[in-house]
N, C-alpha and C positions, 0 to 999 in steps of 0.2 A: 632463507626467505620466510616470510610470515605465512601462517596457515590460512588459506582462504577456502571457504565452502560456498560454491555457487548454488543457489536454491531456485529452482524453476517449478512453478505450479502449472500443470497442463490440464486443459479441458477441451477435448476435441480439437487438438492443436496440430493435427497431422500436416496441415498446410504449411506450417512454419517451423516445426520442431527440428527438421534436418538442418536448415540454415542457422537456426538459433544455436544448436549444439556445435556445429562447425565453427561458428564465430567464437564461442567460448573456448573450444579446444585450440583455436588458432591464436589465443591470447598469448602475448609475450610473458606475462606473469601467470604462472599456472595456478589452477584451482581444482579442487575436487568437486564433482557435480552430483547433486542430489535432486532428483525429480520426484515431486509428489503429484500423482495424477488423481483428478477429482471425478473418477467414474466415466472416463471417455468411452464413447461408443463408435468412434470412427477409425479404430485401429492404431491409435497413437501409442499405446503401451506395447502392442505387438511389434511395431516398427522400432521402438527403442530397444526392446529386448534383442531383436534380430541384428540391428545395425550398430547399436551402442551398448554391447554387453558389459563394458567397463563402467558404465554409469550406474550409480545407485538409484534404484527406482522403488518408490513406495506407491503401490496401486490401491487406492481406496475404492470400495464398491459403490460408494455414494459421494455426492458432492458435499465436501466439508466447508466450502466457501474459501475465498482467497486467503483470508487471515489465518483461519485454523489449519489449512493445509500448509501454509508457510511455517506455522508454529511447530509442526512435526520436525521439519528440517532445522529450524532455529533452536529447538530444544536439544537436538542431537549435537548441534554445534556448541551449545553451552556446555553440555556434558563432556565434550571432547576438548574443551578449552581452546577452541579456534580463535585466532586473532581477529578474523573478519568473516562476515557473511556477505555475500553479494546476491541480492534479490533481483531476479531478471524475469520479465514477462516472457511468455512463450512466443510472442510475436515481435520480439525485440532482438537486435543483433549488435554485438559490441565490435568495436575496432580493436586491432591487436594491442594498441597502447593503452586502452581505456582503463582496465583494472589496475595496472601498475601505476598509472598517473594518479588515480584516486588514492591509492595507498601512499604514494609519495607526498600528497598534500596532507594527509593525516600525520605522517611522520614529522612534517614541519609545524603542524598545529594540532597537538593532541586533545585540544578542547572540543574538536569536532566529533559528533556522534554519528551523523549521516552525511555522506558526500555523494552527490549525483553528477553524472555527466549532462551535457546538453542533449535533448531529445530531438532528433530530426525525424522527418517523415520516412516512409518506407523506402523511397528512392534516394534519400539523403540530399534532396534538392532544396529543402526549406525546413523551417522549424516545425515540429509537431504542434498542431493548433492548440490542443488542450494543454500541453506543457507550457506553451508560450503564455496562455491565459493565466495559469497558476503562477508562473515565474514573474510576470509583470505585476501581478496583484500584490506580491509580497516583497519583491526585490527591486522594483523599478526605481526607487529613490536612489539607492546606491549605484545602480547601473547607470542611471542618467548623470549622476554627479561625476562619476569617473569619466564619462565621455565629455561632459561640458567643461570640466576642469583640465582635460587633456592629460589625465594621469597615465595614459598608455593603456595597454591591454589589461582588462580586468580578468585575471585567470581564475580567481575564486570570488564568487558573489555570495555573501551570507543572506539567508532567507529564513522565513518562518515555516515555509512548507514547499515541498516539491513532491509530485506524485511518485508512487513507489514502483514505477516500471523498471527502474535501475537504481537501486540503493546499495551503496556500500555502508554497512553498519559495523561499527567497531565492536570488538568483544566486550570492552568495558561498558559501552552504552547498552549493549544487549543484556548483559548480566544485571545492570542496574534498572533498566526500563522494563525489561520483560518482553513478552511477545504481543501479538495483536489481541485486542480484547474481544471476547466471544460475543459481546452484544452486537457487534457488526458482522454481517454475513458477507456482503459483497458491496463495495463502495463505502467510503467514509472511514474504513479502518486505518488507512494511511494518514488521514487528517488527524485522527485521534492519537495515533502513535507519535506523530510529530509534536502534538501538544504535550504529550508526556515526556518526550525527549527534551523539549525546552524546559519543562517543569524541573527535570533533574539536571538542568544547567549544562546540557550539551549543545553544541552549535550544529547548525544545518547549513550546508553550503553546496553551491553548484559550480563545478569546475568547467569553465567555458571552453577550454582547449581539449577536453575529453568528449567523446561522441558515442551515441548509440543511434541506430535507426529503428524506429517504432512503426511497424507495418500494420497500423490499425485503420479501419475504415472511417472516413469522414462522413458524417450523416447530416448534411444540410437539409433545410426544409422544415416543415411544420412538425411540432412535437405533440404527441397525443396527450390526452388528459391523464391517462394512466402513467405515462412517462413523467409528466409534470409532477404528479403526486409522489412518485418514487424519489425524484430529485428533492422535492420539498421535505419529504420525510427524512432523507439522509441529512439534509441541512439542519433540521431540527435536532436530530440525534447527535450530530457533531457538536453543535452549540451547547446542548444540554450536558454532554459528557466532558466538556472541556474543563479539566481540573484547574486551569489557570483563570477561569471565570467563576466568581461566587454567585450564589443565589439561584441555583438551578431549579429549585422548587417553584419559586416565583415565576421564572421563565416558563416552566411547563404549564402552570396555571394560566398565565397570560395567553400563551399560544393555544391552549385548549379552548379558552373562552373565545378567542378570535375566530377559530374555525367553527365552534359551536354556533356563534351568532350568524356567521355566513351560511352555515347549513340551514338554519331556520329561515333566513331570507330566501335562500334558493328553494326551500320547500314551499314557502308561501307563494312563490311565483312559478311553481311547478317545473322548475329546472332540475330534473331528476339527476342527470350526470353530475352537476355541480353540488347537489345535495349529498350524493354519495362521496364525492371527493372530500368535502369539508367534514362530513360526519366521520368518515374513516380516519382522517388525520386527527380530529378531536379525540376520538376514543383511543386511537393508538398512542397518541402523545400522553394522555393521562394514564393509560394502562402501563406505560413504561416507566412510571415514576420510580418503582422499586428497582428495576433493572438498571436505570441510570444511576441511582444511588449506589448500587453494587459496583458498577463500573468506576465511579469516582473513588470509592473506597479502595478498590484494587489499585488505582493509579497512585494512591498515597503510600502504598507499600513498595519497598525497594525489592527488586529482583523477581525473576521468573517464578521461583519456587513459592512465592507468596500466594499464587492463585492457580497457575496452570500446572498442577501436579496431581499426584494421587490418582483418583478415579478418572479424572479427565484425560490424563496421559494414557492410562491403561485402556480406556474405552476407545481412544483414537487408534492406539496400536492394535487393538483387537479388530477394529473395523478395516484395517489395512494389511496388505501382504507385501513384504519387502523382497525384491528380487535384485540380485547383483550378477 
């Protein structure tokens, strides 16, 4: 059998971690589990040590962010020449056949770099709302064509992006694409990674017959101005860092000017919250010109060792303690 390392990043995940680990250990296709904890304070690490001593646990005293925490496990998988890594959210649960089905699809189509199952809600009664939004945004044409032309069940739908709640990444893709870029702390890192996967000519697909349940809260209703600003900033960073799009400097200047003008207009009408919103986005966007350039230069270099090595690996290891 191929070597699979399941990587789970936890942060105050006591509510879900037992069901999550039981689902992975109940998988027909076995995998070794590596948990990277981002400084939980709810007893998550103590629970894992007590009830799952066989699981490899790296406990960081601080929150490294989703991408950089995953990088610790992914780097180890690269060093050990693992055939696959399976990234799974702490609040997601796999079905027994899921991992094996994903691996079977890659065996039939080695051009794939990332393969995802369908994401259902926590009860398994419907599609996860956020997943459905991403999926339809990038894959609706092929999906609809298959239905309209009566091609039968679409078992694999190719797409440009699927969120990273349950990614099977092939070893070849991981070694060539590298890890998550450090310019992203939380949110947007999977968009950027998918862009780089496509740049390095690997495919991304969703296997419709494979399933996970993603038990995350749905938050309908009004969105605060702070939440809007966070979402807008992530969108700006994703677009600017996309190695498949040229002209990032011009984009940054245009977006900076747009928010600067809106900040001035808000200031003239004494709309203080809007002024802060646009002023913050304008200064942050322009201030990240250098970091975006660094991200894009890293994206052009093949392999993990081109950027997430040396002092960065050593400092991450020093900030963490591994318990088995």
